[in-house]
C-alpha positions in Angstrom: -3.4 -28.0 15.9 -7.1 -28.7 16.3 -8.7 -30.4 13.4 -11.8 -28.8 11.9 -14.5 -31.2 11.2 -16.9 -31.1 8.4 -19.7 -31.3 10.9 -19.2 -27.6 11.4 -20.7 -26.9 8.0 -23.9 -24.8 8.2 -26.9 -25.6 6.1 -26.6 -23.9 2.7 -29.1 -23.1 0.0 -29.1 -25.5 -2.9 -28.7 -22.7 -5.4 -25.1 -21.4 -5.2 -26.2 -18.3 -7.1 -28.8 -17.3 -4.5 -27.7 -14.1 -2.7 -26.1 -14.6 0.7 -26.6 -11.0 1.5 -27.9 -8.5 -1.2 -25.4 -9.5 -3.9 -25.9 -12.5 -6.2 -22.9 -14.8 -6.0 -22.4 -14.7 -9.7 -21.7 -11.0 -9.4 -19.2 -11.6 -6.7 -17.4 -14.3 -8.7 -17.5 -12.2 -11.9 -16.0 -9.1 -10.1 -13.2 -11.1 -8.5 -12.4 -12.9 -11.7 -12.4 -9.7 -13.7 -9.9 -8.2 -11.3 -7.7 -11.3 -11.3 -7.5 -11.4 -15.1 -6.8 -7.7 -15.3 -4.1 -7.8 -12.6 -2.2 -10.6 -14.3 -2.7 -9.1 -17.8 -1.1 -5.9 -16.5 1.7 -7.8 -14.9 2.4 -10.1 -17.9 2.2 -7.2 -20.5 5.2 -5.6 -18.8 7.2 -8.8 -18.7 6.5 -9.6 -22.3 7.5 -6.1 -23.6 10.4 -5.5 -21.2 12.8 -7.6 -23.2 11.8 -6.3 -26.6 10.5 -2.7 -26.4 10.8 -1.0 -23.0 14.6 -1.5 -22.5 15.7 0.6 -25.5 12.9 3.2 -24.9 13.3 3.8 -21.2 16.8 2.5 -20.4 19.1 3.5 -23.3 22.8 2.9 -22.5 24.4 2.1 -25.8 24.5 -1.5 -24.7 21.6 -3.7 -25.6 22.3 -6.2 -22.8 22.5 -3.5 -20.2 19.2 -2.0 -21.4 17.6 -5.5 -21.2 18.9 -6.1 -17.7 17.6 -2.8 -16.5 14.2 -3.4 -17.9 14.0 -6.8 -16.3 15.3 -5.4 -13.0 12.4 -3.0 -13.1 10.1 -6.0 -13.7 11.5 -7.5 -10.5 10.6 -4.4 -8.6 7.0 -5.4 -9.0 7.7 -8.5 -7.1 9.5 -6.5 -4.3 6.4 -4.2 -3.9 4.0 -7.1 -3.8 4.7 -8.2 -0.1 4.5 -4.6 1.0 1.1 -4.2 -0.7 0.1 -7.5 0.9 1.0 -6.2 4.4 -0.7 -2.8 4.0 -3.8 -4.0 2.3 -4.0 -7.1 4.4 -4.3 -5.0 7.5 -6.7 -2.6 5.9 -8.9 -5.4 4.5 -9.2 -6.9 7.9 -10.0 -3.6 9.5 -12.2 -1.9 7.0 -13.5 -4.7 4.8 -12.7 -6.8 1.7 -14.7 -4.7 -0.7 -13.0 -1.3 -0.2 -9.6 -2.9 -0.8 -10.9 -4.8 -3.8 -12.1 -1.5 -5.4 -9.0 0.5 -4.4 -6.4 -2.0 -5.6 -8.3 -2.6 -8.8 -8.3 1.1 -9.6 -4.6 1.6 -8.7 -3.6 -1.4 -10.9 -5.6 -0.4 -13.9 -4.6 3.3 -13.7 -0.9 2.5 -13.4 -1.0 0.2 -16.4 -2.8 2.7 -18.5 -0.4 5.4 -17.4 2.6 3.4 -18.7 0.9 3.4 -22.1 0.9 7.2 -22.0 4.5 7.8 -20.7 6.9 9.9 -22.8 10.1 8.0 -23.5 13.7 8.7 -22.4 14.3 10.4 -25.7 11.5 12.9 -25.0 12.0 13.8 -21.3 15.2 12.1 -20.3 15.7 10.4 -16.9 12.2 11.4 -15.7 10.8 8.8 -18.1 12.8 6.1 -16.4 11.8 7.3 -13.0 8.1 7.4 -13.9 8.2 3.9 -15.3 9.9 2.6 -12.2 7.3 4.3 -9.9 4.4 3.0 -12.0 5.8 -0.5 -11.9 6.1 -0.3 -8.1 2.5 0.9 -8.0 1.4 -2.2 -10.1 3.2 -4.6 -7.7 1.9 -2.8 -4.6 -1.7 -3.0 -5.8 -1.3 -6.6 -6.9 -0.2 -7.5 -3.4 -3.6 -6.6 -2.0 -5.8 -7.3 -5.1 -5.2 -11.0 -5.3 -5.9 -11.8 -1.6 -9.0 -9.6 -1.7 -10.4 -11.4 -4.7 -9.8 -14.9 -3.4 -11.0 -14.2 0.1 -14.2 -12.4 -1.0 -15.2 -15.4 -3.1 -14.2 -17.9 -0.4 -16.3 -16.0 2.3 -19.3 -15.7 0.0 -19.3 -19.2 -1.5 -21.0 -22.1 0.1 -18.6 -24.3 2.1 -19.1 -27.5 0.1 -18.1 -25.8 -3.2 -15.5 -23.3 -1.9 -12.6 -25.1 -3.6 -14.3 -24.8 -6.9 -15.3 -21.2 -6.6 -12.0 -20.0 -5.1 -10.1 -21.6 -8.0 -11.6 -19.1 -10.4 -9.8 -15.9 -9.2 -6.7 -18.1 -8.8 -7.0 -19.1 -12.5 -7.0 -15.4 -13.4 -3.1 -15.7 -13.5 -3.0 -18.0 -16.6 -6.0 -16.4 -18.1 -4.4 -12.9 -17.9 -1.1 -14.3 -19.2 -2.8 -15.9 -22.2 -4.7 -12.6 -22.9 -1.5 -10.6 -22.7 0.4 -13.0 -25.0 -2.4 -13.0 -27.6 -2.8 -9.2 -27.4 0.9 -8.6 -28.1 0.8 -11.1 -30.9 -2.2 -9.4 -32.6 -0.8 -5.9 -32.1 2.6 -7.0 -33.6 0.7 -8.1 -36.7 -1.5 -5.0 -36.8 1.5 -2.7 -36.5 4.2 -4.1 -38.8 7.7 -3.0 -39.2 8.8 -0.4 -36.7 5.3 0.9 -35.9 4.9 -1.5 -33.0 8.2 -0.7 -31.3 7.6 3.0 -31.9 4.0 3.4 -30.6 1.9 0.3 -31.2 3.1 -1.2 -27.9 1.2 1.5 -26.0 -2.1 0.0 -27.1 -1.4 -3.1 -25.1 -1.2 -1.0 -21.9 -4.1 1.2 -22.8 -6.4 -1.8 -23.3 -6.4 -2.0 -19.5 -8.8 1.0 -19.5 -11.9 -0.9 -20.9 -11.1 -3.8 -18.7 -10.9 -1.5 -15.7 -14.2 0.2 -16.5 -16.0 -3.2 -16.9 -14.5 -4.6 -13.7 -15.2 -1.5 -11.7 -18.9 -1.5 -12.7 -19.2 -5.1 -11.7 -17.4 -4.7 -8.4 -19.1 -1.5 -7.4 -22.3 -3.4 -6.8 -20.8 -6.1 -4.6 -21.6 -6.0 -0.9 -19.2 -6.9 1.9 -19.0 -10.6 2.7 -21.5 -11.9 5.2 -18.7 -13.7 7.1 -16.8 -10.4 7.6 -19.9 -8.6 8.6 -20.7 -11.1 11.3 -17.2 -10.9 12.6 -17.4 -7.1 12.7 -20.7 -7.2 14.6 -19.1 -9.6 17.2 -16.2 -7.2 17.5 -18.5 -4.2 18.0 -20.4 -5.9 20.8 -17.2 -6.3 22.8 -17.1 -10.1 22.4 -13.8 -9.8 20.5 -11.1 -7.2 21.4 -8.4 -8.5 19.1 -9.4 -6.1 16.3 -7.7 -3.3 18.3 -4.3 -4.8 17.3 -2.9 -5.0 13.8 -4.1 -8.1 12.0 -0.6 -8.6 10.7 0.7 -8.8 14.2 -2.2 -11.1 15.1 -1.3 -13.4 12.2 2.4 -13.5 13.1 1.6 -14.3 16.8 0.4 -17.7 15.6 2.8 -18.5 12.8 2.1 -22.2 12.2 -0.5 -21.6 9.5 1.7 -19.0 7.8 4.6 -21.5 7.8 2.4 -24.3 6.4 1.3 -21.9 3.7 4.8 -20.7 2.8 6.0 -24.2 2.7 3.3 -25.3 0.4 3.8 -22.3 -1.9 7.6 -22.7 -2.0 7.8 -25.6 -4.5 4.6 -24.6 -6.2 6.0 -21.1 -7.0 9.4 -22.4 -8.1 7.8 -25.1 -10.4 5.7 -22.4 -12.1 8.6 -20.1 -12.9 10.9 -23.0 -14.0 8.2 -24.4 -16.4 7.2 -21.1 -17.9 10.1 -18.6 -17.6 13.4 -20.5 -17.2 12.5 -23.0 -19.9 12.5 -20.2 -22.5 16.0 -19.2 -21.7 17.3 -22.7 -21.2 15.8 -24.2 -24.4 16.9 -21.4 -26.7 20.4 -21.0 -25.2 21.5 -24.6 -24.9 19.5 -26.2 -27.7 18.2 -25.4 -31.2 14.7 -24.3 -30.2 13.4 -21.0 -31.6 12.2 -18.4 -29.1 8.9 -17.9 -30.9 8.0 -21.6 -30.8 8.9 -21.8 -27.1 6.8 -18.7 -26.2 3.8 -20.2 -28.1 4.2 -23.5 -26.3 4.3 -21.7 -22.9 1.1 -19.7 -23.9 -0.6 -23.0 -24.7 0.7 -24.4 -21.4 -1.1 -21.6 -19.6 -4.4 -22.9 -21.0 -3.5 -26.3 -19.5 -2.7 -24.6 -16.3 -6.1 -22.9 -16.3 -7.9 -26.2 -16.8 -5.8 -27.8 -14.1 -6.7 -25.0 -11.6 -10.4 -25.2 -12.2 -10.4 -29.0 -12.2 -8.1 -29.2 -9.1 -10.4 -26.8 -7.1 -13.5 -28.9 -7.9 -11.7 -32.2 -7.1 -10.7 -30.8 -3.7 -14.3 -30.3 -2.8 -14.8 -34.1 -3.3 -11.7 -35.7 -1.9 -10.4 -32.9 0.4 -7.7 -30.3 0.1 -4.8 -32.4 1.2 -5.3 -35.3 -1.2 -6.1 -32.9 -4.1 -2.8 -31.1 -3.5 -0.6 -34.0 -2.5 -1.3 -35.9 -5.7 0.0 -33.2 -8.1 2.8 -32.2 -5.7 4.2 -35.7 -5.6 3.6 -35.9 -9.4 5.7 -32.8 -9.9 8.6 -34.3 -7.9 8.5 -37.3 -10.3 8.0 -35.1 -13.4 11.1 -32.9 -12.9 13.7 -35.4 -14.4 11.2 -36.5 -17.1 10.7 -32.9 -18.1 14.4 -32.2 -18.6 14.9 -35.5 -20.5 12.1 -34.4 -22.9 13.7 -31.0 -23.4 17.1 -32.7 -24.2 15.6 -34.6 -27.0 15.5 -31.3 -29.0 12.1 -32.3 -30.3 9.5 -29.5 -30.2 6.7 -32.0 -29.6 8.5 -33.6 -26.7 9.3 -30.2 -25.2 5.6 -29.2 -25.6 4.5 -32.3 -23.7 7.0 -31.6 -21.0 5.9 -28.0 -20.5 2.2 -28.7 -20.8 2.1 -31.6 -18.4 4.2 -29.6 -15.9 1.8 -26.6 -16.2 -1.3 -28.9 -15.9 0.1 -30.5 -12.7 1.0 -27.1 -11.3 -2.5 -25.9 -12.0 -4.0 -28.9 -10.2 -1.8 -28.0 -7.2 -2.5 -24.3 -7.2 -6.3 -24.6 -7.8 -7.2 -26.1 -4.3 -4.5 -23.8 -2.8 -6.7 -20.7 -3.0 -9.5 -22.1 -0.7 -7.0 -24.0 1.5 -5.0 -20.9 2.4 -8.1 -18.8 3.2 -9.3 -21.7 5.4 -6.1 -21.7 7.5 -7.0 -18.3 9.1 -9.8 -16.9 11.2 -11.8 -13.9 9.8 -10.1 -11.4 12.1 -6.8 -11.8 10.3 -7.7 -13.9 7.3 -6.7 -11.2 4.8 -3.4 -10.4 6.6 -2.4 -14.1 7.0 -3.4 -15.0 3.4 -1.5 -12.0 2.0 1.6 -12.9 4.0 1.5 -16.4 2.4 0.5 -15.4 -1.1 2.9 -12.5 -1.5 5.7 -13.6 0.9 6.2 -16.8 -1.1 6.4 -14.8 -4.3 9.4 -12.8 -3.1 11.3 -15.7 -1.4 10.5 -18.4 -4.0 8.9 -17.2 -7.2 11.0 -14.0 -7.9 14.5 -15.6 -7.6 13.6 -19.0 -9.1 14.5 -18.2 -12.7 17.8 -16.6 -11.7 18.7 -19.5 -9.4 17.8 -22.1 -12.1 20.0 -20.2 -14.7 22.9 -20.0 -12.2 22.6 -23.7 -11.4 22.6 -24.9 -15.0 25.5 -22.6 -15.9 27.6 -23.4 -12.8 26.8 -27.1 -12.7 24.3 -28.8 -15.0 20.6 -29.4 -15.6 20.8 -32.1 -12.9 21.3 -29.4 -10.3 18.0 -27.7 -11.4 16.3 -31.1 -11.2 17.5 -31.5 -7.6 16.4 -27.9 -6.9 12.9 -28.7 -8.1 12.7 -32.0 -6.3 13.9 -30.6 -2.9 11.6 -27.6 -2.9 8.6 -29.6 -4.1 9.5 -32.1 -1.4 9.1 -29.2 1.2 5.7 -28.5 -0.4 4.6 -32.2 0.0 5.8 -32.1 3.7 3.9 -28.8 4.4 0.6 -30.2 2.9 1.0 -33.6 4.6 1.5 -32.1 8.0 -1.3 -29.5 7.7 -4.9 -30.0 8.8 -7.8 -30.9 6.5 -9.9 -27.8 5.9 -12.5 -29.0 3.3 -16.0 -27.8 4.2 -15.0 -25.7 7.2 -17.5 -23.0 8.3 -15.4 -19.9 8.1 -17.5 -18.2 10.7 -17.2 -21.0 13.3 -13.5 -21.2 12.5 -13.1 -18.0 14.5 -14.1 -19.9 17.7 -10.9 -22.0 17.5 -8.6 -18.9 17.7 
């Protein structure tokens, strides 16, 4: 594939906050970050409460394990809906613009989360409570499938090329920020509503807190104008210079699958590493060793802070050394860290486990930070939203969603060594995908269209 040279970079104003169109860049960044934090807060709140509160309230069966599995299965439906949302909103975002999708998905996500907080329980309206919860969870996942791509792409298309890695890492870092916010919120509410009050109705407050976040984010996003890169591409299309917009942008992206395959390959090991270090470790450490669940959850929450720092730092570093180097270093490090991580867990020392989880999260953040800009730089404007969504959300369903279950099965059927091999092989695919891709640092997203 043709290499994109840095010489294609246009001259940019020295002030990154100066408006590229009518919108100051700080507002664009704030709007995207607000949505990213809200979306992952919403998604994480359900995951945290599914195992402790939602199962008995919405999936009563007389069997605690069955209720838990049903609640977790509903959580998984959110992952199933994400690729569908990515496909639908990816096409709409390329056809009608990034901003409309950014506002629509944000409202859908926040409204669905708040609605869960108002739902009657199974004991009040029977099976309709279960059905409504499943539908709202699907809406959450569907909206998330379009929201994340819109936030990253808008920031990438607005930001100056030489700092795009740094700027795009901020909405990417909304995932750990939202997870930490959700964990802290549930912890505070559990203290504020002692005894059975939290399980009875206090849990609803966690979902209803999405409303003020929704209002703040909407007010910020309403004033954001469409990205200049997208506007320029639309003008070119309307003059007849580009007729490809007549076709679905999803089809356009799939017609040239190399970039999608590179993106999916990169995200394979990255997604699996994230879920092993944050989700699987909780079940593994508490089932096979004498770790307490509360201590592990607290450690994972602290690791999310390390992940956040890694993402922001990794994005900035990629603007200096290039996307490939900035991603290869942590990817190779994660291959090496896999056996070290499990040896630390096996010491049954809380300090050693904390080091293992936090270093893994930090390395993952350093890998995922540059990824946001890199993926958007793989695709031309006419199908950037569609292509990016296929990568972001497609990898979540084929890699992220099944990762904890595969890891649990491997350790139960074989041993921890099997999970180590699983991590090393999938991360090796990530290393290969990045190593064989083109360098995109500093590319002019407008001129990139000329290569396709």
